[in-house]
C-alpha beads as a LAMMPS data file, in Angstrom:
LAMMPS data file: protein, C-alpha beads

427 atoms
426 bonds

1 atom types
1 bond types

-500.0 500.0 xlo xhi
-500.0 500.0 ylo yhi
-500.0 500.0 zlo zhi

Masses

1 110.0

Atoms # bond

1 1 1 0.036 -0.022 -0.081
2 1 1 2.880 2.233 0.403
3 1 1 2.955 2.717 -3.382
4 1 1 -0.501 4.563 -3.181
5 1 1 0.471 6.502 -0.317
6 1 1 3.464 8.058 -1.719
7 1 1 1.203 8.631 -4.851
8 1 1 -1.666 10.379 -2.766
9 1 1 0.822 12.431 -1.199
10 1 1 2.464 13.778 -4.542
11 1 1 -1.069 14.316 -5.825
12 1 1 -2.159 16.162 -2.945
13 1 1 0.881 18.380 -3.205
14 1 1 -0.014 19.114 -6.669
15 1 1 -3.680 19.771 -6.286
16 1 1 -2.896 22.183 -3.307
17 1 1 -0.741 24.325 -5.679
18 1 1 -2.798 27.262 -7.234
19 1 1 -0.476 27.667 -10.115
20 1 1 -0.788 24.212 -10.883
21 1 1 -4.649 24.209 -10.894
22 1 1 -4.853 27.227 -12.913
23 1 1 -2.073 25.550 -15.276
24 1 1 -4.277 22.287 -15.533
25 1 1 -7.957 23.662 -15.848
26 1 1 -7.930 27.467 -16.007
27 1 1 -5.674 28.176 -19.055
28 1 1 -7.361 25.639 -21.350
29 1 1 -10.676 26.836 -20.525
30 1 1 -9.697 30.393 -20.761
31 1 1 -8.028 29.877 -24.116
32 1 1 -11.133 28.039 -25.198
33 1 1 -13.247 30.935 -23.921
34 1 1 -10.992 33.227 -26.132
35 1 1 -11.705 31.326 -29.204
36 1 1 -15.442 31.511 -28.397
37 1 1 -15.242 35.376 -28.111
38 1 1 -13.059 35.608 -31.001
39 1 1 -15.560 33.879 -33.324
40 1 1 -18.663 35.719 -32.160
41 1 1 -19.356 34.280 -28.801
42 1 1 -21.743 31.729 -27.598
43 1 1 -24.766 31.482 -29.488
44 1 1 -28.286 32.137 -27.931
45 1 1 -31.293 30.290 -28.548
46 1 1 -33.058 33.600 -30.071
47 1 1 -30.145 34.074 -32.150
48 1 1 -30.027 30.785 -33.901
49 1 1 -30.367 30.984 -37.910
50 1 1 -33.821 30.551 -39.296
51 1 1 -34.909 30.773 -42.914
52 1 1 -37.540 33.584 -43.411
53 1 1 -41.093 32.907 -44.392
54 1 1 -42.145 34.205 -47.739
55 1 1 -45.408 35.535 -48.747
56 1 1 -46.448 33.784 -52.141
57 1 1 -49.677 34.517 -53.927
58 1 1 -50.927 31.825 -56.483
59 1 1 -53.091 32.369 -59.632
60 1 1 -54.450 28.920 -60.423
61 1 1 -55.565 29.654 -64.086
62 1 1 -55.631 26.010 -65.007
63 1 1 -59.165 25.252 -66.433
64 1 1 -58.460 21.394 -66.170
65 1 1 -59.058 18.665 -68.690
66 1 1 -61.522 15.801 -69.021
67 1 1 -58.833 13.357 -69.114
68 1 1 -57.172 14.389 -65.865
69 1 1 -60.212 12.838 -63.966
70 1 1 -58.976 9.567 -65.175
71 1 1 -55.364 9.962 -64.175
72 1 1 -55.602 11.944 -61.119
73 1 1 -55.932 8.971 -58.648
74 1 1 -52.335 8.060 -59.749
75 1 1 -51.221 11.190 -58.122
76 1 1 -50.530 11.155 -54.352
77 1 1 -53.426 12.957 -52.848
78 1 1 -54.823 13.811 -56.195
79 1 1 -58.156 12.326 -55.509
80 1 1 -59.241 15.732 -54.520
81 1 1 -57.961 17.795 -57.045
82 1 1 -59.856 19.016 -60.134
83 1 1 -56.902 19.771 -62.385
84 1 1 -52.732 19.795 -62.383
85 1 1 -53.061 23.305 -60.893
86 1 1 -55.229 22.147 -57.856
87 1 1 -52.740 19.482 -57.302
88 1 1 -49.745 21.650 -57.291
89 1 1 -51.353 24.025 -54.774
90 1 1 -52.212 21.056 -52.511
91 1 1 -48.456 20.122 -52.452
92 1 1 -47.368 23.605 -51.764
93 1 1 -49.871 23.621 -48.777
94 1 1 -48.238 20.636 -46.960
95 1 1 -47.276 21.235 -43.386
96 1 1 -43.620 20.559 -44.164
97 1 1 -43.506 23.925 -46.207
98 1 1 -45.336 25.914 -43.813
99 1 1 -42.030 27.074 -42.209
100 1 1 -40.978 28.540 -45.786
101 1 1 -44.012 30.069 -47.416
102 1 1 -47.321 31.430 -46.564
103 1 1 -49.818 31.166 -49.460
104 1 1 -52.675 33.101 -50.534
105 1 1 -55.102 32.307 -53.705
106 1 1 -55.811 35.231 -56.088
107 1 1 -58.159 35.220 -59.052
108 1 1 -55.826 36.602 -61.849
109 1 1 -52.102 36.990 -63.029
110 1 1 -52.429 40.682 -62.757
111 1 1 -53.668 40.613 -59.102
112 1 1 -50.739 38.266 -58.602
113 1 1 -48.191 40.790 -60.178
114 1 1 -49.730 43.665 -58.094
115 1 1 -49.304 42.003 -54.967
116 1 1 -45.337 41.524 -55.617
117 1 1 -45.241 45.163 -57.144
118 1 1 -46.676 46.565 -53.905
119 1 1 -44.462 44.321 -51.966
120 1 1 -47.196 42.557 -50.177
121 1 1 -45.700 39.341 -51.099
122 1 1 -42.437 38.120 -51.945
123 1 1 -43.254 36.192 -55.024
124 1 1 -46.240 35.129 -57.171
125 1 1 -46.922 31.700 -58.761
126 1 1 -49.235 31.901 -62.013
127 1 1 -50.471 28.487 -63.246
128 1 1 -51.503 28.753 -66.948
129 1 1 -54.923 27.926 -68.236
130 1 1 -53.749 24.869 -70.395
131 1 1 -51.577 23.350 -67.563
132 1 1 -53.489 20.133 -67.139
133 1 1 -54.381 19.731 -70.764
134 1 1 -50.434 20.269 -71.819
135 1 1 -49.546 17.718 -69.185
136 1 1 -51.863 15.031 -70.602
137 1 1 -50.962 15.997 -74.308
138 1 1 -47.870 13.384 -75.435
139 1 1 -46.141 16.353 -77.147
140 1 1 -47.387 19.061 -75.066
141 1 1 -44.972 21.509 -73.156
142 1 1 -45.972 24.266 -70.491
143 1 1 -44.083 26.041 -67.696
144 1 1 -45.149 27.783 -64.532
145 1 1 -44.468 31.551 -64.184
146 1 1 -42.639 32.655 -60.885
147 1 1 -42.680 36.343 -60.594
148 1 1 -40.279 37.692 -57.808
149 1 1 -39.608 40.573 -55.668
150 1 1 -35.885 41.850 -57.049
151 1 1 -35.125 43.243 -53.464
152 1 1 -35.595 39.736 -51.853
153 1 1 -32.838 36.923 -52.519
154 1 1 -33.297 33.952 -49.937
155 1 1 -36.959 33.712 -49.838
156 1 1 -37.883 33.819 -53.618
157 1 1 -34.924 31.600 -54.391
158 1 1 -36.220 29.061 -51.922
159 1 1 -39.647 28.908 -53.470
160 1 1 -37.976 28.670 -57.023
161 1 1 -36.216 25.661 -55.744
162 1 1 -39.313 24.034 -54.447
163 1 1 -41.001 24.707 -57.612
164 1 1 -38.076 23.216 -59.616
165 1 1 -38.406 19.960 -57.529
166 1 1 -41.984 19.714 -58.366
167 1 1 -41.739 20.290 -61.940
168 1 1 -38.871 17.979 -62.288
169 1 1 -40.904 15.208 -60.720
170 1 1 -43.831 15.969 -62.921
171 1 1 -41.400 16.084 -66.101
172 1 1 -39.982 12.926 -65.095
173 1 1 -43.402 11.211 -64.650
174 1 1 -44.443 12.671 -68.230
175 1 1 -41.364 11.082 -69.710
176 1 1 -42.435 7.803 -68.367
177 1 1 -45.611 7.920 -69.493
178 1 1 -44.746 8.884 -72.927
179 1 1 -42.219 6.231 -73.260
180 1 1 -44.826 3.868 -72.190
181 1 1 -47.451 5.181 -74.789
182 1 1 -44.959 4.717 -77.519
183 1 1 -44.095 1.381 -76.658
184 1 1 -47.656 0.351 -76.379
185 1 1 -49.492 2.573 -78.676
186 1 1 -52.452 2.896 -76.420
187 1 1 -53.693 6.357 -75.020
188 1 1 -56.101 4.874 -72.825
189 1 1 -56.292 7.183 -69.731
190 1 1 -56.764 4.122 -67.206
191 1 1 -53.242 2.795 -68.594
192 1 1 -51.936 6.395 -67.900
193 1 1 -53.213 6.431 -64.322
194 1 1 -51.684 2.824 -63.824
195 1 1 -48.237 3.930 -65.174
196 1 1 -48.340 7.087 -62.984
197 1 1 -49.041 5.022 -59.741
198 1 1 -46.334 2.268 -60.789
199 1 1 -43.836 5.292 -61.330
200 1 1 -44.677 7.095 -58.036
201 1 1 -44.357 3.753 -56.167
202 1 1 -40.934 3.114 -57.681
203 1 1 -39.812 6.737 -56.967
204 1 1 -37.712 7.789 -53.493
205 1 1 -40.986 9.585 -52.504
206 1 1 -43.393 6.830 -53.190
207 1 1 -44.701 3.803 -51.209
208 1 1 -41.643 1.837 -50.335
209 1 1 -43.477 -1.252 -49.979
210 1 1 -43.973 -1.512 -53.445
211 1 1 -40.832 0.198 -54.751
212 1 1 -38.946 -1.260 -57.494
213 1 1 -36.030 -0.143 -55.860
214 1 1 -35.238 -0.407 -52.108
215 1 1 -32.641 2.485 -50.870
216 1 1 -31.738 2.236 -47.437
217 1 1 -29.894 5.369 -46.456
218 1 1 -26.938 5.470 -44.102
219 1 1 -26.210 8.508 -42.159
220 1 1 -23.274 9.611 -40.407
221 1 1 -23.153 10.121 -36.640
222 1 1 -25.330 13.405 -35.762
223 1 1 -22.955 16.492 -35.867
224 1 1 -23.766 19.845 -34.012
225 1 1 -25.804 22.150 -36.040
226 1 1 -24.049 25.191 -34.224
227 1 1 -21.402 26.145 -36.573
228 1 1 -19.393 27.678 -34.001
229 1 1 -18.743 24.367 -32.225
230 1 1 -17.266 22.807 -35.421
231 1 1 -14.473 25.422 -34.775
232 1 1 -14.158 25.427 -31.027
233 1 1 -14.454 21.614 -30.628
234 1 1 -11.345 20.665 -31.991
235 1 1 -9.537 23.612 -30.384
236 1 1 -10.633 22.644 -27.220
237 1 1 -9.602 18.960 -27.658
238 1 1 -6.097 20.161 -28.645
239 1 1 -5.871 22.349 -25.897
240 1 1 -7.049 19.456 -23.183
241 1 1 -4.175 17.042 -24.734
242 1 1 -1.578 19.761 -24.936
243 1 1 -1.747 20.742 -21.185
244 1 1 -2.313 17.200 -20.166
245 1 1 1.257 16.398 -21.592
246 1 1 2.375 19.708 -20.017
247 1 1 0.912 18.167 -16.558
248 1 1 2.368 14.920 -17.306
249 1 1 5.963 16.478 -17.533
250 1 1 5.641 19.073 -14.859
251 1 1 4.280 16.313 -12.348
252 1 1 7.100 13.957 -13.127
253 1 1 9.849 16.799 -12.581
254 1 1 8.814 16.642 -8.796
255 1 1 11.284 13.568 -8.749
256 1 1 14.167 15.859 -9.636
257 1 1 12.969 18.701 -7.521
258 1 1 12.961 16.374 -4.555
259 1 1 16.396 14.877 -5.428
260 1 1 17.729 18.559 -5.440
261 1 1 16.001 19.353 -2.098
262 1 1 17.462 16.184 -0.609
263 1 1 14.094 14.723 0.352
264 1 1 14.358 11.713 -2.139
265 1 1 17.641 10.680 -1.114
266 1 1 16.562 10.787 2.445
267 1 1 13.444 8.595 1.481
268 1 1 15.590 6.011 -0.110
269 1 1 17.276 5.264 2.935
270 1 1 14.236 4.179 4.281
271 1 1 13.103 0.476 4.348
272 1 1 10.943 1.327 1.466
273 1 1 12.445 -0.168 -1.645
274 1 1 13.516 2.082 -4.498
275 1 1 10.990 0.453 -7.007
276 1 1 8.134 1.188 -4.726
277 1 1 9.068 4.906 -4.209
278 1 1 9.509 5.521 -8.008
279 1 1 6.499 3.530 -8.807
280 1 1 4.390 5.549 -6.420
281 1 1 5.615 9.042 -8.055
282 1 1 5.053 7.422 -11.445
283 1 1 1.327 6.364 -10.407
284 1 1 1.047 9.921 -9.057
285 1 1 1.630 11.422 -12.433
286 1 1 -0.925 9.168 -14.202
287 1 1 -3.542 9.897 -11.566
288 1 1 -2.927 13.623 -11.789
289 1 1 -3.281 13.706 -15.771
290 1 1 -6.409 11.414 -15.501
291 1 1 -8.179 13.989 -12.955
292 1 1 -7.255 16.792 -15.301
293 1 1 -8.236 15.182 -18.604
294 1 1 -11.632 13.925 -17.105
295 1 1 -12.453 17.308 -15.198
296 1 1 -11.806 19.172 -18.688
297 1 1 -13.762 16.969 -20.746
298 1 1 -16.835 17.253 -18.502
299 1 1 -16.365 20.895 -18.091
300 1 1 -15.981 21.355 -21.939
301 1 1 -19.270 19.619 -22.292
302 1 1 -20.991 21.732 -19.643
303 1 1 -19.713 25.131 -20.290
304 1 1 -19.161 25.053 -24.267
305 1 1 -21.363 22.037 -25.035
306 1 1 -18.336 20.414 -26.896
307 1 1 -19.557 16.966 -28.573
308 1 1 -16.848 14.806 -27.623
309 1 1 -18.448 11.594 -29.218
310 1 1 -19.508 8.211 -28.207
311 1 1 -18.531 6.986 -24.807
312 1 1 -16.381 4.095 -25.586
313 1 1 -14.152 5.901 -28.314
314 1 1 -13.824 8.733 -25.956
315 1 1 -12.988 6.557 -23.155
316 1 1 -10.327 4.701 -25.293
317 1 1 -8.687 7.772 -26.499
318 1 1 -8.755 9.098 -22.895
319 1 1 -7.112 6.073 -21.618
320 1 1 -4.553 6.189 -24.195
321 1 1 -3.905 9.998 -23.904
322 1 1 -3.328 9.629 -20.101
323 1 1 -0.891 6.501 -20.667
324 1 1 1.015 8.570 -22.955
325 1 1 1.188 11.913 -21.250
326 1 1 2.151 10.210 -17.876
327 1 1 4.940 8.319 -19.558
328 1 1 5.876 11.008 -21.630
329 1 1 6.536 12.989 -18.613
330 1 1 8.674 10.275 -16.830
331 1 1 10.590 9.838 -20.055
332 1 1 11.480 13.564 -20.505
333 1 1 12.491 13.922 -16.751
334 1 1 14.888 10.921 -17.026
335 1 1 16.791 12.797 -19.575
336 1 1 17.137 15.832 -17.498
337 1 1 19.979 16.670 -14.902
338 1 1 18.255 19.125 -12.821
339 1 1 15.240 21.303 -12.685
340 1 1 16.993 24.029 -14.540
341 1 1 17.042 22.209 -17.490
342 1 1 13.243 21.951 -17.509
343 1 1 12.415 25.430 -17.880
344 1 1 14.049 25.255 -21.590
345 1 1 12.874 21.849 -22.357
346 1 1 9.156 22.450 -21.189
347 1 1 8.816 25.823 -22.731
348 1 1 10.544 24.994 -26.001
349 1 1 10.108 21.419 -26.829
350 1 1 6.898 20.727 -25.462
351 1 1 5.701 23.789 -27.041
352 1 1 6.886 22.785 -30.487
353 1 1 5.448 19.329 -30.184
354 1 1 2.225 20.606 -29.006
355 1 1 1.836 23.047 -31.930
356 1 1 2.975 20.419 -34.465
357 1 1 0.034 18.243 -33.035
358 1 1 -2.408 21.163 -33.547
359 1 1 -1.291 21.485 -37.374
360 1 1 -3.996 19.346 -38.674
361 1 1 -6.776 21.480 -36.825
362 1 1 -5.516 24.830 -37.942
363 1 1 -4.514 23.738 -41.323
364 1 1 -7.737 22.105 -42.126
365 1 1 -9.061 22.822 -45.555
366 1 1 -5.642 23.920 -47.042
367 1 1 -4.040 21.884 -49.875
368 1 1 -1.397 20.707 -47.523
369 1 1 -3.678 19.483 -44.780
370 1 1 -3.319 15.665 -45.394
371 1 1 0.543 16.123 -45.578
372 1 1 0.620 18.158 -42.344
373 1 1 -1.574 15.620 -40.541
374 1 1 0.896 12.811 -41.309
375 1 1 3.654 15.062 -40.184
376 1 1 1.979 15.466 -36.894
377 1 1 2.045 11.835 -36.457
378 1 1 5.644 11.635 -35.678
379 1 1 5.133 12.267 -32.065
380 1 1 2.681 11.115 -29.271
381 1 1 0.817 14.386 -28.636
382 1 1 -0.180 14.531 -32.642
383 1 1 -1.521 10.681 -32.217
384 1 1 -3.387 11.800 -29.097
385 1 1 -5.110 14.684 -31.003
386 1 1 -5.853 12.491 -34.037
387 1 1 -7.528 10.053 -31.602
388 1 1 -9.880 12.661 -29.986
389 1 1 -10.687 14.111 -33.865
390 1 1 -11.649 10.652 -34.627
391 1 1 -13.962 10.410 -31.668
392 1 1 -15.671 13.699 -32.057
393 1 1 -16.402 12.893 -36.062
394 1 1 -17.851 9.605 -35.158
395 1 1 -15.155 7.333 -36.829
396 1 1 -15.295 3.421 -36.865
397 1 1 -14.024 1.671 -33.614
398 1 1 -11.254 0.043 -35.973
399 1 1 -9.756 3.387 -36.445
400 1 1 -10.081 4.379 -32.621
401 1 1 -8.451 1.150 -31.801
402 1 1 -5.292 1.617 -34.187
403 1 1 -4.975 5.158 -32.891
404 1 1 -5.272 3.557 -29.221
405 1 1 -2.766 0.914 -29.835
406 1 1 -0.142 3.196 -31.167
407 1 1 -0.483 5.402 -28.071
408 1 1 0.028 2.260 -25.901
409 1 1 3.063 1.355 -27.826
410 1 1 4.546 5.083 -27.572
411 1 1 3.688 4.656 -23.502
412 1 1 5.188 1.292 -23.176
413 1 1 8.400 2.581 -24.864
414 1 1 8.583 5.737 -23.070
415 1 1 8.055 4.136 -19.771
416 1 1 10.913 1.424 -20.068
417 1 1 13.323 4.059 -20.809
418 1 1 12.271 6.544 -18.175
419 1 1 12.327 3.709 -15.676
420 1 1 15.331 2.162 -16.491
421 1 1 16.954 5.742 -16.437
422 1 1 15.725 6.527 -13.117
423 1 1 16.571 2.858 -11.688
424 1 1 20.342 3.427 -12.965
425 1 1 20.309 7.166 -11.688
426 1 1 19.073 6.050 -8.070
427 1 1 20.603 2.444 -7.879

Bonds

1 1 1 2
2 1 2 3
3 1 3 4
4 1 4 5
5 1 5 6
6 1 6 7
7 1 7 8
8 1 8 9
9 1 9 10
10 1 10 11
11 1 11 12
12 1 12 13
13 1 13 14
14 1 14 15
15 1 15 16
16 1 16 17
17 1 17 18
18 1 18 19
19 1 19 20
20 1 20 21
21 1 21 22
22 1 22 23
23 1 23 24
24 1 24 25
25 1 25 26
26 1 26 27
27 1 27 28
28 1 28 29
29 1 29 30
30 1 30 31
31 1 31 32
32 1 32 33
33 1 33 34
34 1 34 35
35 1 35 36
36 1 36 37
37 1 37 38
38 1 38 39
39 1 39 40
40 1 40 41
41 1 41 42
42 1 42 43
43 1 43 44
44 1 44 45
45 1 45 46
46 1 46 47
47 1 47 48
48 1 48 49
49 1 49 50
50 1 50 51
51 1 51 52
52 1 52 53
53 1 53 54
54 1 54 55
55 1 55 56
56 1 56 57
57 1 57 58
58 1 58 59
59 1 59 60
60 1 60 61
61 1 61 62
62 1 62 63
63 1 63 64
64 1 64 65
65 1 65 66
66 1 66 67
67 1 67 68
68 1 68 69
69 1 69 70
70 1 70 71
71 1 71 72
72 1 72 73
73 1 73 74
74 1 74 75
75 1 75 76
76 1 76 77
77 1 77 78
78 1 78 79
79 1 79 80
80 1 80 81
81 1 81 82
82 1 82 83
83 1 83 84
84 1 84 85
85 1 85 86
86 1 86 87
87 1 87 88
88 1 88 89
89 1 89 90
90 1 90 91
91 1 91 92
92 1 92 93
93 1 93 94
94 1 94 95
95 1 95 96
96 1 96 97
97 1 97 98
98 1 98 99
99 1 99 100
100 1 100 101
101 1 101 102
102 1 102 103
103 1 103 104
104 1 104 105
105 1 105 106
106 1 106 107
107 1 107 108
108 1 108 109
109 1 109 110
110 1 110 111
111 1 111 112
112 1 112 113
113 1 113 114
114 1 114 115
115 1 115 116
116 1 116 117
117 1 117 118
118 1 118 119
119 1 119 120
120 1 120 121
121 1 121 122
122 1 122 123
123 1 123 124
124 1 124 125
125 1 125 126
126 1 126 127
127 1 127 128
128 1 128 129
129 1 129 130
130 1 130 131
131 1 131 132
132 1 132 133
133 1 133 134
134 1 134 135
135 1 135 136
136 1 136 137
137 1 137 138
138 1 138 139
139 1 139 140
140 1 140 141
141 1 141 142
142 1 142 143
143 1 143 144
144 1 144 145
145 1 145 146
146 1 146 147
147 1 147 148
148 1 148 149
149 1 149 150
150 1 150 151
151 1 151 152
152 1 152 153
153 1 153 154
154 1 154 155
155 1 155 156
156 1 156 157
157 1 157 158
158 1 158 159
159 1 159 160
160 1 160 161
161 1 161 162
162 1 162 163
163 1 163 164
164 1 164 165
165 1 165 166
166 1 166 167
167 1 167 168
168 1 168 169
169 1 169 170
170 1 170 171
171 1 171 172
172 1 172 173
173 1 173 174
174 1 174 175
175 1 175 176
176 1 176 177
177 1 177 178
178 1 178 179
179 1 179 180
180 1 180 181
181 1 181 182
182 1 182 183
183 1 183 184
184 1 184 185
185 1 185 186
186 1 186 187
187 1 187 188
188 1 188 189
189 1 189 190
190 1 190 191
191 1 191 192
192 1 192 193
193 1 193 194
194 1 194 195
195 1 195 196
196 1 196 197
197 1 197 198
198 1 198 199
199 1 199 200
200 1 200 201
201 1 201 202
202 1 202 203
203 1 203 204
204 1 204 205
205 1 205 206
206 1 206 207
207 1 207 208
208 1 208 209
209 1 209 210
210 1 210 211
211 1 211 212
212 1 212 213
213 1 213 214
214 1 214 215
215 1 215 216
216 1 216 217
217 1 217 218
218 1 218 219
219 1 219 220
220 1 220 221
221 1 221 222
222 1 222 223
223 1 223 224
224 1 224 225
225 1 225 226
226 1 226 227
227 1 227 228
228 1 228 229
229 1 229 230
230 1 230 231
231 1 231 232
232 1 232 233
233 1 233 234
234 1 234 235
235 1 235 236
236 1 236 237
237 1 237 238
238 1 238 239
239 1 239 240
240 1 240 241
241 1 241 242
242 1 242 243
243 1 243 244
244 1 244 245
245 1 245 246
246 1 246 247
247 1 247 248
248 1 248 249
249 1 249 250
250 1 250 251
251 1 251 252
252 1 252 253
253 1 253 254
254 1 254 255
255 1 255 256
256 1 256 257
257 1 257 258
258 1 258 259
259 1 259 260
260 1 260 261
261 1 261 262
262 1 262 263
263 1 263 264
264 1 264 265
265 1 265 266
266 1 266 267
267 1 267 268
268 1 268 269
269 1 269 270
270 1 270 271
271 1 271 272
272 1 272 273
273 1 273 274
274 1 274 275
275 1 275 276
276 1 276 277
277 1 277 278
278 1 278 279
279 1 279 280
280 1 280 281
281 1 281 282
282 1 282 283
283 1 283 284
284 1 284 285
285 1 285 286
286 1 286 287
287 1 287 288
288 1 288 289
289 1 289 290
290 1 290 291
291 1 291 292
292 1 292 293
293 1 293 294
294 1 294 295
295 1 295 296
296 1 296 297
297 1 297 298
298 1 298 299
299 1 299 300
300 1 300 301
301 1 301 302
302 1 302 303
303 1 303 304
304 1 304 305
305 1 305 306
306 1 306 307
307 1 307 308
308 1 308 309
309 1 309 310
310 1 310 311
311 1 311 312
312 1 312 313
313 1 313 314
314 1 314 315
315 1 315 316
316 1 316 317
317 1 317 318
318 1 318 319
319 1 319 320
320 1 320 321
321 1 321 322
322 1 322 323
323 1 323 324
324 1 324 325
325 1 325 326
326 1 326 327
327 1 327 328
328 1 328 329
329 1 329 330
330 1 330 331
331 1 331 332
332 1 332 333
333 1 333 334
334 1 334 335
335 1 335 336
336 1 336 337
337 1 337 338
338 1 338 339
339 1 339 340
340 1 340 341
341 1 341 342
342 1 342 343
343 1 343 344
344 1 344 345
345 1 345 346
346 1 346 347
347 1 347 348
348 1 348 349
349 1 349 350
350 1 350 351
351 1 351 352
352 1 352 353
353 1 353 354
354 1 354 355
355 1 355 356
356 1 356 357
357 1 357 358
358 1 358 359
359 1 359 360
360 1 360 361
361 1 361 362
362 1 362 363
363 1 363 364
364 1 364 365
365 1 365 366
366 1 366 367
367 1 367 368
368 1 368 369
369 1 369 370
370 1 370 371
371 1 371 372
372 1 372 373
373 1 373 374
374 1 374 375
375 1 375 376
376 1 376 377
377 1 377 378
378 1 378 379
379 1 379 380
380 1 380 381
381 1 381 382
382 1 382 383
383 1 383 384
384 1 384 385
385 1 385 386
386 1 386 387
387 1 387 388
388 1 388 389
389 1 389 390
390 1 390 391
391 1 391 392
392 1 392 393
393 1 393 394
394 1 394 395
395 1 395 396
396 1 396 397
397 1 397 398
398 1 398 399
399 1 399 400
400 1 400 401
401 1 401 402
402 1 402 403
403 1 403 404
404 1 404 405
405 1 405 406
406 1 406 407
407 1 407 408
408 1 408 409
409 1 409 410
410 1 410 411
411 1 411 412
412 1 412 413
413 1 413 414
414 1 414 415
415 1 415 416
416 1 416 417
417 1 417 418
418 1 418 419
419 1 419 420
420 1 420 421
421 1 421 422
422 1 422 423
423 1 423 424
424 1 424 425
425 1 425 426
426 1 426 427
C-alpha cells in the first residue's frame, strides 16, 4: 500500500498548488473561451439562424381537362384535385413547407403581379390555363411563371427551388408515360393512371412497400448544428491534450525537485524499496493527468457544449492519452540532470511538439492539410489529438483502436526507457 500512499501524497501536493490548478484547468478553459469570443461568442437560442417565411400569392388559371379525372388517382393526394393546378397548390400547402412559405390564392395573374409589385408578397406563382391539357398531351409543353420581388434573395430562391423540384418530378412522370405510350401505342387514360401509380411507387417519395428499388440511407453520426462548435470543439480537444502532456511533464519533475532538495535521497534510506518509491511517484503522475483530462472533458461539455463523441471511443482515446502523457513526462525528466534544464525543455520542446500536433486543426481545408496531418504523427501528442478528433467525428471503432494501440506502444516505450534511466540514476 506504500506505493498508493506515496502517489496520494504527491497528488495532494500538486492539487494544493494554485499555480498548478490554474495551469491544468484554468488556462485551457480560458483559451477556449477566448476563441469563442473571437468567433462571435456563444450562440443564444434567440439568435439561432432561421429561414424567412415568404408570402406567396398563387393565381391558378388552370381550367383542367376531362382526361385528368381518369389519371388523377395516380397522383399522391390527387383524388381531391380538379386539375393539375389544384394538385400543385395542395402540395405547396403541405405542413412541411409551412415554415418556408405563406400561401394566398388570387383570381388573376394581374392580381398576383400587383401583390409582388406592392411588396405585399415576395413571390407570385401563375399556373397557366392549359396546364392540365399540356401535361396530358404526349407532345405538349408548358411552364409555371414565377414572379419575384427583385429586392429579396433567400425567400424567392427557396420558392424557386421547391417549384423546380415539383416540376422535375412532373416532367419525369410525363417522360415515363410518353415512353410507355410509344411502346404500347395505347392512349387509354386508365393505362396512363396505372403507369403513373407504378412510377410514383418506384420513386424515392413513393410507397416503399411496392418500390422497384429499395434504398437504405446510412447517415453519419449526428453532428452539432451550431457552426461555432465545429471550430471550437477541435481547438478545445487540442488544448486538453496539449496541457495534459504539460501536466505529465511538470508532475514527473517532482522527482528531480525532491532530489535537489534532498528529500528523495532521505526517502531512499528508509526500508521502502527504490522501486516502490519511484512506482508511487510514477502512479501520481498518471492519476494527476487522469483527473485533469476527465475534468476538462466534463467542463468542456457543460460550459461550451463540446460534442466529444460516443462514450467508448472517447474512453479509449482518453486512457491512451493519459498513458502517453504520464509516460512522456517520466521519459522526458529521465533525460534531464536538474530542474534548471526543465524550463528550456518544457517551454521549448513541449511547445513545438504541441503546436505540431495542432497543425491538422489549424491547417484544415488547406491543400497541404493531408501532408501536415501525417507529419504531426511523428510524436505522441499528434496521435492523441488524432484520436480525439476521430472520436468527435464518429470514426469507426477500428480506427480508434489503431490510434489507441499506437498510443499504448508509445507509452510502453517511453515508460521502459524512463524507468531504466531513473533506476540507474538512483541505484
